[in-house]
GUTOR-865803 format. One line per 4 residues: number of its first residue (from 1); their letters; for each residue z, y, x of C-alpha. Coordinates in steps of 0.25 Angstrom, whole numbers, padded with zeros to 4 digits. Each point is the difference from the previous one (the first is absolute). Layout:
<rs>
NUM> A> Z/Y/X ~ ...;
</rs>
This chain:
<rs>
1> MLPT> 0528/0712/-0169 ~ 0010/0008/0009 ~ 0011/-0006/0005 ~ 0013/-0001/-0008;
5> IDSQ> 0013/0004/0004 ~ 0008/-0014/0003 ~ -0012/-0004/0008 ~ 0001/0014/0010;
9> FQLK> 0014/-0004/0000 ~ -0002/-0014/0005 ~ -0011/0004/0010 ~ 0010/0010/0006;
13> NLIT> 0011/-0011/0001 ~ -0011/-0010/0007 ~ -0003/0011/0010 ~ 0016/0004/0002;
17> SQEI> 0003/-0015/0003 ~ -0011/-0002/0010 ~ 0004/0013/0008 ~ 0015/-0006/0000;
21> ATSN> -0003/-0014/0004 ~ -0010/0007/0011 ~ 0011/0010/0004 ~ 0009/-0012/0001;
25> SLKA> -0008/-0008/0007 ~ -0001/0011/0011 ~ 0014/0002/0001 ~ 0002/-0017/0001;
29> QTRQ> -0010/0001/0011 ~ 0006/0012/0007 ~ 0012/-0005/-0001 ~ -0005/-0013/0007;
33> NSAT> -0007/0006/0012 ~ 0014/0010/0003 ~ 0007/-0012/0001 ~ -0010/-0009/0009;
37> SKWA> 0001/0012/0009 ~ 0015/0001/0000 ~ -0001/-0015/0003 ~ -0009/0001/0011;
41> SPIS> 0002/0014/0007 ~ 0012/-0004/0008 ~ -0005/-0014/0005 ~ -0013/0008/0005;
45> GTLN> 0008/0010/0006 ~ 0009/-0010/0006 ~ -0011/-0008/0007 ~ -0004/0014/0005;
49> DEAL> 0011/0003/0004 ~ 0003/-0014/0009 ~ -0015/0002/0005 ~ 0002/0012/0006;
53> RAEQ> 0016/-0004/0005 ~ -0009/-0011/0007 ~ -0011/0010/0005 ~ 0011/0008/0006;
57> EKQE> 0009/-0011/0006 ~ -0013/-0007/0006 ~ -0003/0015/0008 ~ 0014/0000/0005;
61> KSKR> 0000/-0011/0005 ~ -0011/0002/0008 ~ 0003/0012/0005 ~ 0013/-0006/0006;
65> LEQR> -0010/-0011/0007 ~ -0008/0012/0006 ~ 0014/0005/0004 ~ 0005/-0011/0007;
69> RKHL> -0014/-0003/0007 ~ -0001/0013/0007 ~ 0014/-0001/0003 ~ 0000/-0014/0006;
73> SVIL> -0015/0007/0008 ~ 0011/0011/0006 ~ 0008/-0012/0004 ~ -0010/-0008/0006;
77> ETEK> -0005/0010/0007 ~ 0012/0004/0007 ~ 0004/-0014/0003 ~ -0012/0000/0007;
81> NNFQ> 0000/0012/0008 ~ 0014/-0003/0006 ~ -0004/-0013/0002 ~ -0011/0006/0009;
85> TELL> 0009/0010/0007 ~ 0010/-0011/0004 ~ -0010/-0010/0006 ~ -0005/0011/0010;
89> SHRQ> 0014/0004/0003 ~ 0002/-0015/0001 ~ -0012/-0001/0009 ~ 0004/0011/0009;
93> SVSA> 0013/-0002/0001 ~ -0002/-0016/0006 ~ -0013/0007/0009 ~ 0012/0010/0006;
97> GVTR> 0009/-0013/0002 ~ -0010/-0009/0008 ~ -0004/0011/0009 ~ 0015/0006/0002;
101> PNFL> 0005/-0015/0006 ~ -0014/-0001/0008 ~ 0002/0014/0007 ~ 0016/-0003/0003;
105> REIS> -0004/-0014/0006 ~ -0010/0008/0008 ~ 0011/0012/0004 ~ 0009/-0014/0006;
109> DKEQ> -0009/-0006/0006 ~ -0003/0013/0008 ~ 0014/0003/0001 ~ 0006/-0012/0004;
113> PKIV> -0005/-0001/0016 ~ 0008/0013/0001 ~ 0012/-0005/-0007 ~ 0000/-0011/0009;
117> DNKF> -0004/0007/0012 ~ 0011/0010/-0001 ~ 0011/-0008/-0006 ~ 0007/0001/0013;
121> HLNS> 0001/0016/-0002 ~ 0007/0000/-0012 ~ 0011/0004/0007 ~ -0005/0014/0003;
125> IEEP> -0007/0003/-0013 ~ 0008/0012/-0005 ~ 0007/-0001/-0012 ~ -0007/0007/-0011;
129> KLEN> -0013/-0007/0005 ~ 0008/-0015/-0003 ~ 0004/0006/-0014 ~ -0015/0003/-0002;
133> LQLD> -0004/-0012/0004 ~ 0012/-0009/-0008 ~ -0005/0009/-0014 ~ -0014/-0004/0004;
137> EKRT> 0004/-0016/0001 ~ 0007/0003/-0012 ~ -0013/0005/-0006 ~ -0007/-0011/0005;
141> LYQP> 0011/-0011/-0006 ~ -0002/0007/-0015 ~ -0015/0001/-0001 ~ 0002/-0015/-0005;
145> QELH> 0010/0003/-0011 ~ -0010/0011/-0003 ~ -0012/-0008/-0003 ~ 0010/-0009/-0006;
149> QRFD> 0004/0010/-0010 ~ -0017/0006/-0002 ~ -0003/-0015/-0003 ~ 0011/-0001/-0011;
153> NEQD> -0003/0014/-0006 ~ -0013/-0007/-0001 ~ 0004/-0012/-0007 ~ 0009/0007/-0009;
157> KQYE> -0013/0010/-0004 ~ -0009/-0013/-0001 ~ 0012/-0005/-0011 ~ 0000/0014/-0007;
161> RKNR> -0015/-0001/0000 ~ -0001/-0015/-0006 ~ 0012/0002/-0009 ~ -0006/0014/-0005;
165> NQQL> -0015/-0008/-0002 ~ 0009/-0011/-0008 ~ 0005/0010/-0007 ~ -0014/0006/-0003;
169> KIIL> -0007/-0015/-0005 ~ 0012/-0001/-0010 ~ -0003/0014/-0004 ~ -0013/-0002/-0002;
173> QQQM> 0000/-0015/-0007 ~ 0009/0007/-0011 ~ -0009/0010/-0003 ~ -0010/-0010/0000;
177> DEFN> 0008/-0009/-0011 ~ 0003/0014/-0008 ~ -0014/0004/0001 ~ -0004/-0014/-0005;
181> QKEQ> 0010/0000/-0010 ~ -0006/0012/-0006 ~ -0012/-0003/0000 ~ 0004/-0012/-0009;
185> ESEI> 0007/0011/-0010 ~ -0012/0009/0001 ~ -0009/-0013/-0005 ~ 0011/-0003/-0012;
189> LKQE> -0001/0013/-0004 ~ -0016/0003/0001 ~ 0002/-0013/-0011 ~ 0011/0007/-0006;
193> EERL> -0010/0011/-0004 ~ -0010/-0007/-0004 ~ 0007/-0008/-0008 ~ 0007/0014/-0008;
197> LKDQ> -0015/0005/0000 ~ -0005/-0012/-0007 ~ 0013/0000/-0010 ~ -0003/0015/-0003;
201> WKLK> -0014/-0004/-0002 ~ 0003/-0009/-0008 ~ 0009/0007/-0010 ~ -0010/0011/-0001;
205> QIEE> -0010/-0010/-0005 ~ 0011/-0004/-0011 ~ 0002/0015/-0004 ~ -0015/0001/-0003;
209> ERKK> -0002/-0013/-0008 ~ 0013/0006/-0009 ~ -0007/0014/0000 ~ -0013/-0008/-0007;
</rs>
């Protein structure tokens, strides 16, 4: 039995209705996927940017810490060399200061009998010789003052060295405090980065669930 015109028309309408329904369903799914993508992408991009910034800040802080360590190492080496130089100079000065008075005392002990023997002949000494003798006596009188001045200079150097060492200790303490602070900040950044990665992973799971 051949199909009638009415049955053919009904069959055609049925096929057309199914195609329209399928097309509408696909369009709706596409719109939903597009909306989901628009909603999720900015968040994902934001998380990626935050993680990148956190990593860059961490690297910059590590770089600055390394520069401070190198600078501090140079300061310590310089202070060490200065201290050794000053210590050597101080020892040489002390040694010279002890030797010179002993030498002067020996000369004085040797010359004293001659002065006693010749004290009655001072009037016959020529004027230039008398002036030279007076100058020598003045130099002898000034020697303790020179030693005293040298001692004061050494005291000043010791004070300056002590003050410089104290300042260096303060700088070291500040550097250590700052280093500890940076370490704590680095640990906080690391934890924050891990949290962002977890959030990003959760968001990815949600996106995959929505696509199913």
